[in-house]
N, C-alpha and C positions, 0 to 999 in steps of 0.2 A: 515664468510664470509662480508664485508660493506653491507648496508644497503641505499639505494640511497630512501629519502622522495619526492615526487612531488606532485606538489603545482598544488591543483585541480583545476578547471574551475572555472573562472569568473563565478556568475552568470547573464542568460542573463533577459533583462526587455522584457515581455513579456506585451501583454495585458490582458485588462481585461473585466470583462464578471457581467451583471446582475447578475448572480446567485453565485456570487466568495464564496468563503469558510469563513463560521464565521472567522478563525483567522484571516482574514485581518482583520476585524474590528477592531484589537483592536489597536486604534490610540498612547497608554499609550506605546504600545511597537517600541519603535527605530529602532530597526533592522532592521526593513526593509525599515531605509532609507538610510542603508549604502550600498555604493556598494564599486566596487574591479575594479583595473586596472591592469595587467600585464605591469609594468619597463623593460626596458631593461633588466635586469639582471633573467626575468623571474620571480623576486620576489611579490606577491603584495601587494599593497599601499592602502593606505585612500582617501578617497575620500567626508570625511565629515568631518568638521570645527573642532579645536585643541576644543572648547569647547562645544562642543555638547559629548565631552569625557572627561571621570574622568579622573584627573590626574596622570600620569603613569610614571613608569622607564623610563629610552632613548632607551635602550633595544629592545621596545614597542612600540616607537612613531611613527611607521608610518605605524604602519598594525596593522590591524585588526582580524590578524591571532595568536590567541595563541599560546603557546605552555606548558606544564606540565612544575608549575615551576615557569611562567615565573607571575613577579611582572602585574597585573594589575591598583594598584593602591595603594597609603599610607593615603592617606585621608580621617579620619575616619566619615565622612561623610556617607560615604555612608555602601549599607547592603550585605552581599557575602549572593549569590542564590545557584541554581546549577551548580556544577561542578568548585566550588571555594572553596577555606578554606584560616583561617589564621594565621599563624607561631604565635606561644607563645610570650609575652611579644611587641607581635606589632601591628600596625593596617592594613600592609600593607594584601591586601587581594590576592591571585594567584590562578591560573589557576588548579586543576588537570587532567584536558583535554586538548586535540588537538581539538582548533574549535575558533570560533568565538565571540564577547564578545554581550551581547544582557542587554537593559538599560531598566529597567520594574520603576519608578518616580527614587529613588533610589535607588532600588535595582538591582546590577550588578550578570551576570550568562554567563555561557559560554553553547553556542551551540553545541554538538561534531559533529567534521563532519562527522562519521559514530559509531551508536549507536544501539543498537535492540530494538524493538519497546517497548514503554509504550503502557500497558494495558487503556482502559479509558472506562467507564457507556457506551453504547448505541454504538460502534466500530461496525461495519461489519468488519471479518478478515476471509479469508481461514487461515485452518490449515491442518492439516495430523495427524494423529491419531498412535501416535510412540508404546502405552501402552494400554491394556485393565488389568482393576483389577476388582472385587466383582461388585460393583456401578457404577462406571464410566470407563471413559476414559480420558486417557493422552493426550490430544493434542499440539503438537508443532507449535504456531505460531507464532514467530520468538520472542521473549522476550525473558528476564533473564529467566525465569523459564516455565515449564509448562505448560499451563494450564486445567485445569478438567472439562469435560462436567458429568452435573449428568446422570443416569439414565433415572432421573427423570424432568427432562427436556429438551427430545425431543418426536414428537409425532409417538405413537404405529400406528401400522402399518392398515389404515383403519381411524385413524382419536379419536380411542376411549380413552373417556376420565373413564382414573379408576386408580386404586393405582396399584402399581411396587408390584410385589407376585415375590416369588423364581422363580416357572419356566422362567419371564423374564429374574430374574441375569444364569440362566442359560445359556439360549438361546442370552446372551448379544453379541455372537462374529457375529448372522446370522444381527442385526444391521448394524455395525461398526466392520471392524476390522483393524488387523494393514495395516498402507498403505494408507487404505484410505481417498482420499481427502474431503473434507466436508468444506460449508459454514454457518457461524454462527456469534449470535451477543452476546457481551460483557454482561452479563449480573450485575456480581458486580464484587469488584473487594476484593480481602484480605491484613492483612498492611503488610504482607511481601512481597506484592508487582504480587505476582498472579491472575492469575483471574478463573474465571466460566463462561460458555460461555449457551447458549440453544440454541435450534433450533427448538424452538414451532411455526412457521411458516409454508405457505406453500413454501413460496420461498429460505426459508436455505434447509440446510440436503445436503449426496450425492449426489460430485460432479464426474459425467462420460462424454462420448462424448468430450472431449478438450484437448488442453495442460493448461502446469501449468508455470506460467513464475513467479519466485522470483527474484525480481529488491533490489538492495540497493544504498541508500542515505541518505545524510544528517539530522542524526536523526532518523533511520530507519524511517521504512514508504515506502523510494523508492522516492521521490517525488509524491508518491499515493496520493491525500490531503483530508481531512473531505469534500462535495461537494454533494447537494442536491441530487442525483442519482450516489449508487456506483456500482447499477445491473440496464442493460438496455440489449436490443433487438436492433437489426440492420438488417438493407437490405447489403447483400455481393454484391460486387462488380462482374460482368461476371461470372452472374448464380449461386453465392457462395451458395444463400438462408441467410434462417434468423443466427444468430449468438450472441449467448451473451456473452455478456463481466461480470465478475465480477472484483469489483478493489477494496481488502481484503485493506483496511488503517491500516495493520498492513507491506505490503508491496508484499505479494502475491497477483498472478493473476491468475484469470479461463479463457479461451477462448473453445469457445463451443461451437458446432452445438446445435440450436435451438429443441427440442423434448417436437412435444406437447403431454403430454399423456393420456391417452386411457377417461380420463374421463372427459377433456375435445372437445375428438372429439367425446364424444356420450353422452355431458351431455344434447343436443336440444334432445335428444330421448328416450321418455315417458316408454321406458321397461330397463330404470334404477333407477333401486331402489337403497334403503339405504344399500343394501346388501349385492346388486351385484356393487357397488362401491367401499361398505370395501374390495371387493374381487380385484380387482383391483386396488387398493392403496395399498394393502398392496403386489399384486408383481410386482410392481412399483418402491416403494420409494425407498430402502434400495438393488435394483436389484445393484450388479456391473458391468455387463454384456453392453457392450459397444454397440451402436446400427453400421449400416453401413452410413459410412463418406460417402460422393462420392467427388470425386477427383477436386473436383473445390470450394466445399466449404472450406476442405485441403487447399488449394493455399490462402482463402483469411484470413484464420486462423491464417497461419503461415504471411501473412505481415500485421495483424495486433499484433502481439510478434513483427514482428523485428516493425513495428509504437510506442511500446510503450518502445521498448527499444533505440529508439533512442533520443527518450521525455525522458526518464533516464539521459542518459548518454551525454546531448546536456544542462543538465540543465534547464528545462522545464518540467513545475506543469504534472502531467498523473490527467489528470480529464476527465466526457464526453463529454464536447464540444471536450477541445484540440486534446482526442483520433478522434473523429469522425472526424475532420477537417484534421487532419493529416490524417486520413485514406482513405480522398475522395484526398489529396494531393498527396501522395504515389499510386491514382491508376493510376491520371495522368500520374506521374514522371515513371510509367511503360508503359505506353502506348506512350510513349514518347519516350521509347528507342528502343533495337531493339532485345531486348526478348521481349518485347510485353507486355500480362498480364502474362504471368510467369514469369518475374522477382520482383519476390519480395527480394529482398538482398536489407536493409536499411543500414547497415554500414557503418565502415569510411565515407566517402569523401560524400554520400548521406542519409548516416545519418544528414548529419551536412546542407547540401544541404539542405532538410526537415526541421531540424527545422528555418533557414533562413526564410524557404516561408513560416512558421506557425507567426512569429514573424513582418516581412514585411524588413526584410534587402536588 
């Protein structure tokens, strides 16, 4: 059957914040200086001058989106980067993927329109346990390979610091089992592109009481950018209570009801000792039982999910500032609609209306 390739939406010009991501500080990457517009035939045209793009073939003269096998340049002064290759006995640099051209000094690379997540040390990711082995778990983080979570890289119940024993190996499924969701940090990388994770922090661990959202977009990560905070708690409107949001750099998002642990509730009471605290933590840290969630909280969780989906579909970045502003705008849109606060739909034209409101169009 025939396959139709639909041109992606042009990137929106959105406002910049004082705590914008570190990737935007790279002035040498001219890809952020390139724009795109749709002509009458639906093709995407270049808005940059010909002097800012390397010498290229006639077929790619008016486009900043290249396809596999297309000649980017034949000038020997350029070096090839990711997403490109050189044909034998020539100086032609060709694209190996469908994407946009990026130039860093004399290095040419092509950023794929869609790609899997590439881990980096320090990234906060949301993953799903897909396999349990003797001394580790295999975690799906949306990359080309499954990440590994060693048994030695997790907190034991009660925060006990000791060497892992055979008993811990036998009880490995009491910590994480197949299908469990967790938030973790990339600790190290392997030569084949694999990653090793760890959850040695109170803000990491098993996820529950919420909804999982997987977004997809340019270069993996689905619009989720590295920002100052990837995890935060916000107050839901219309008696929605406190809601936790976890933005995984790998494009996996978790939105859940905020639940204060028994340790937080009893930390001000002198009767709670070290032993009692360990027992409380051991009973809740790796629990898979969801708590009761009020209807108002579930409604606001669904609204936040719609906001994040609308941001991705309209080419806007997904970080704390955009999500918070988008949520407040979505609440106002719902109050002005016929459905009132229960109107949580943000797809199609409603999503475009939300995106236009955020960028000031």
